[in-house]
A tleap script that builds the chain and sets N, CA, C and O, in Angstrom:
source leaprc.protein.ff14SB
mol = sequence {
  NMET ALA ARG ASP LEU GLU PRO LEU THR ASP
  GLU GLU PHE ALA ALA PHE GLU ALA ALA MET
  GLU GLU GLN ALA GLU TRP LEU ARG GLU ALA
  LEU ALA GLU ASP LEU GLY GLY HIE PRO GLU
  ASP TYR ARG VAL ALA ARG GLU CGLU
}
set mol.1.N position { 40.206 28.164 109.289 }
set mol.1.CA position { 39.337 27.415 109.271 }
set mol.1.C position { 39.114 26.275 110.124 }
set mol.1.O position { 39.833 25.419 109.609 }
set mol.2.N position { 38.612 25.811 111.006 }
set mol.2.CA position { 38.587 24.737 112.158 }
set mol.2.C position { 38.829 23.345 111.179 }
set mol.2.O position { 39.609 22.539 111.687 }
set mol.3.N position { 38.352 23.016 110.048 }
set mol.3.CA position { 38.637 21.662 109.348 }
set mol.3.C position { 40.249 21.549 109.408 }
set mol.3.O position { 40.801 20.449 109.422 }
set mol.4.N position { 40.980 22.800 109.442 }
set mol.4.CA position { 42.211 22.779 108.678 }
set mol.4.C position { 43.319 22.377 110.067 }
set mol.4.O position { 44.544 22.265 110.018 }
set mol.5.N position { 42.503 22.234 111.141 }
set mol.5.CA position { 43.299 22.042 112.642 }
set mol.5.C position { 43.286 20.644 112.994 }
set mol.5.O position { 42.375 19.828 112.849 }
set mol.6.N position { 44.609 20.475 113.551 }
set mol.6.CA position { 44.817 19.019 113.823 }
set mol.6.C position { 44.061 18.792 115.045 }
set mol.6.O position { 43.759 19.728 115.785 }
set mol.7.N position { 43.724 17.509 115.299 }
set mol.7.CA position { 43.014 16.982 116.550 }
set mol.7.C position { 43.911 17.335 117.738 }
set mol.7.O position { 45.126 17.532 117.723 }
set mol.8.N position { 42.987 17.377 118.860 }
set mol.8.CA position { 43.290 17.750 120.115 }
set mol.8.C position { 44.368 16.387 120.581 }
set mol.8.O position { 44.183 15.238 120.180 }
set mol.9.N position { 45.312 16.732 121.345 }
set mol.9.CA position { 46.005 15.520 122.014 }
set mol.9.C position { 45.205 15.239 123.130 }
set mol.9.O position { 44.313 15.990 123.526 }
set mol.10.N position { 45.520 14.130 123.662 }
set mol.10.CA position { 45.189 13.885 125.110 }
set mol.10.C position { 45.238 15.015 126.136 }
set mol.10.O position { 44.232 15.495 126.659 }
set mol.11.N position { 46.380 15.364 126.359 }
set mol.11.CA position { 46.803 16.388 127.210 }
set mol.11.C position { 46.498 17.634 126.973 }
set mol.11.O position { 46.470 18.491 127.857 }
set mol.12.N position { 46.153 17.921 125.329 }
set mol.12.CA position { 45.212 19.111 125.236 }
set mol.12.C position { 43.959 19.135 125.708 }
set mol.12.O position { 43.514 20.036 126.419 }
set mol.13.N position { 43.249 17.999 125.275 }
set mol.13.CA position { 41.718 17.881 125.940 }
set mol.13.C position { 41.938 18.186 127.052 }
set mol.13.O position { 41.455 19.229 127.494 }
set mol.14.N position { 42.715 17.383 127.817 }
set mol.14.CA position { 42.595 17.335 129.425 }
set mol.14.C position { 42.707 18.463 129.911 }
set mol.14.O position { 42.212 18.637 131.024 }
set mol.15.N position { 43.399 19.600 129.227 }
set mol.15.CA position { 43.541 21.034 129.852 }
set mol.15.C position { 42.603 21.717 129.264 }
set mol.15.O position { 42.307 22.719 129.914 }
set mol.16.N position { 41.987 21.580 128.255 }
set mol.16.CA position { 40.792 22.327 127.595 }
set mol.16.C position { 39.441 22.065 128.682 }
set mol.16.O position { 38.599 22.910 128.986 }
set mol.17.N position { 39.507 20.779 129.111 }
set mol.17.CA position { 38.261 20.320 129.976 }
set mol.17.C position { 38.346 21.061 131.333 }
set mol.17.O position { 37.367 21.588 131.862 }
set mol.18.N position { 39.764 21.061 131.923 }
set mol.18.CA position { 39.788 21.774 133.036 }
set mol.18.C position { 39.901 23.078 132.903 }
set mol.18.O position { 39.880 23.659 133.988 }
set mol.19.N position { 40.029 23.851 131.853 }
set mol.19.CA position { 39.921 25.354 131.805 }
set mol.19.C position { 38.248 25.500 131.522 }
set mol.19.O position { 37.632 26.486 131.926 }
set mol.20.N position { 37.747 24.652 130.953 }
set mol.20.CA position { 36.193 24.700 130.826 }
set mol.20.C position { 35.282 24.820 132.217 }
set mol.20.O position { 34.477 25.710 132.493 }
set mol.21.N position { 35.649 23.663 133.004 }
set mol.21.CA position { 35.088 23.592 134.608 }
set mol.21.C position { 35.642 24.729 135.393 }
set mol.21.O position { 34.916 25.168 136.285 }
set mol.22.N position { 36.824 25.288 135.208 }
set mol.22.CA position { 37.297 26.431 136.101 }
set mol.22.C position { 36.005 27.755 135.440 }
set mol.22.O position { 35.328 28.504 136.144 }
set mol.23.N position { 36.009 27.688 134.246 }
set mol.23.CA position { 35.015 28.792 134.141 }
set mol.23.C position { 33.448 28.689 134.182 }
set mol.23.O position { 32.705 29.669 134.232 }
set mol.24.N position { 33.055 27.422 134.154 }
set mol.24.CA position { 32.087 27.279 134.535 }
set mol.24.C position { 31.505 27.280 135.712 }
set mol.24.O position { 30.315 27.477 135.959 }
set mol.25.N position { 32.824 26.939 136.814 }
set mol.25.CA position { 32.466 27.213 138.398 }
set mol.25.C position { 32.597 29.040 138.549 }
set mol.25.O position { 31.829 29.542 139.370 }
set mol.26.N position { 33.479 29.930 137.829 }
set mol.26.CA position { 33.388 30.987 138.002 }
set mol.26.C position { 31.868 31.474 137.580 }
set mol.26.O position { 31.431 32.374 138.296 }
set mol.27.N position { 31.095 31.066 136.643 }
set mol.27.CA position { 29.894 31.392 135.984 }
set mol.27.C position { 28.927 31.225 137.353 }
set mol.27.O position { 28.270 32.155 137.820 }
set mol.28.N position { 28.963 29.972 137.859 }
set mol.28.CA position { 28.055 29.401 138.615 }
set mol.28.C position { 28.236 30.677 140.069 }
set mol.28.O position { 27.305 31.267 140.618 }
set mol.29.N position { 29.418 30.774 140.321 }
set mol.29.CA position { 29.522 31.679 141.334 }
set mol.29.C position { 29.062 32.955 141.133 }
set mol.29.O position { 28.793 33.647 142.115 }
set mol.30.N position { 28.910 33.434 139.872 }
set mol.30.CA position { 28.593 35.177 139.667 }
set mol.30.C position { 27.268 34.831 139.648 }
set mol.30.O position { 26.555 35.645 140.236 }
set mol.31.N position { 26.406 33.398 138.912 }
set mol.31.CA position { 24.869 33.670 139.215 }
set mol.31.C position { 24.323 33.659 140.456 }
set mol.31.O position { 23.223 34.149 140.709 }
set mol.32.N position { 25.134 33.049 141.358 }
set mol.32.CA position { 24.795 32.730 142.599 }
set mol.32.C position { 24.820 34.049 143.359 }
set mol.32.O position { 23.962 34.325 144.198 }
set mol.33.N position { 25.970 34.968 142.996 }
set mol.33.CA position { 25.949 36.049 143.612 }
set mol.33.C position { 25.055 37.108 143.193 }
set mol.33.O position { 24.648 38.002 143.935 }
set mol.34.N position { 24.729 36.948 141.797 }
set mol.34.CA position { 23.603 38.016 141.279 }
set mol.34.C position { 22.346 37.534 141.557 }
set mol.34.O position { 21.480 38.398 141.693 }
set mol.35.N position { 22.015 36.385 141.678 }
set mol.35.CA position { 20.419 36.008 141.391 }
set mol.35.C position { 20.175 35.404 142.630 }
set mol.35.O position { 18.978 35.313 142.904 }
set mol.36.N position { 21.099 34.887 143.605 }
set mol.36.CA position { 21.024 34.306 144.776 }
set mol.36.C position { 21.084 32.674 144.878 }
set mol.36.O position { 21.082 31.927 143.900 }
set mol.37.N position { 21.130 32.312 146.089 }
set mol.37.CA position { 21.148 30.927 145.800 }
set mol.37.C position { 22.583 30.159 145.839 }
set mol.37.O position { 23.363 30.891 146.448 }
set mol.38.N position { 23.079 29.237 145.517 }
set mol.38.CA position { 24.011 28.497 146.004 }
set mol.38.C position { 24.743 28.205 144.294 }
set mol.38.O position { 24.083 27.903 143.300 }
set mol.39.N position { 25.814 28.344 144.334 }
set mol.39.CA position { 26.488 27.928 143.140 }
set mol.39.C position { 25.962 26.641 142.644 }
set mol.39.O position { 25.589 26.524 141.477 }
set mol.40.N position { 25.922 25.668 143.500 }
set mol.40.CA position { 25.629 24.380 143.002 }
set mol.40.C position { 24.261 24.348 142.245 }
set mol.40.O position { 24.002 23.476 141.416 }
set mol.41.N position { 23.497 25.244 142.547 }
set mol.41.CA position { 21.965 25.674 142.304 }
set mol.41.C position { 21.959 25.882 140.509 }
set mol.41.O position { 20.987 25.687 139.779 }
set mol.42.N position { 23.043 26.233 140.177 }
set mol.42.CA position { 23.300 26.458 138.817 }
set mol.42.C position { 23.942 25.699 137.993 }
set mol.42.O position { 24.264 25.984 136.840 }
set mol.43.N position { 24.217 24.340 138.792 }
set mol.43.CA position { 24.921 23.400 137.680 }
set mol.43.C position { 23.978 22.659 136.613 }
set mol.43.O position { 22.847 22.384 137.014 }
set mol.44.N position { 24.220 22.406 135.677 }
set mol.44.CA position { 23.543 21.780 134.564 }
set mol.44.C position { 23.879 20.422 134.440 }
set mol.44.O position { 24.994 19.975 134.172 }
set mol.45.N position { 22.751 19.735 134.670 }
set mol.45.CA position { 23.418 18.043 134.444 }
set mol.45.C position { 23.488 17.787 133.067 }
set mol.45.O position { 22.635 18.195 132.279 }
set mol.46.N position { 24.697 16.976 132.671 }
set mol.46.CA position { 25.039 16.452 131.360 }
set mol.46.C position { 24.780 15.562 131.207 }
set mol.46.O position { 24.625 14.801 132.162 }
set mol.47.N position { 24.571 15.126 129.824 }
set mol.47.CA position { 23.763 14.229 129.257 }
set mol.47.C position { 24.979 13.198 128.684 }
set mol.47.O position { 25.724 13.684 127.833 }
set mol.48.N position { 25.178 12.038 129.034 }
set mol.48.CA position { 25.963 11.575 128.460 }
set mol.48.C position { 25.844 9.924 127.714 }
set mol.48.O position { 26.789 9.467 127.071 }
savepdb mol mol.pdb
quit
């Protein structure tokens, strides 16, 4: 279960963020190809 896992190290978290951004870029490119427009048209604004 998730609650039994150790927290991510800074390095693991950075690798996770990089992998998620890579996946998001792939998804934006696929959406632009399938639906038209530019990949950046499908970027979601992040709330911080």
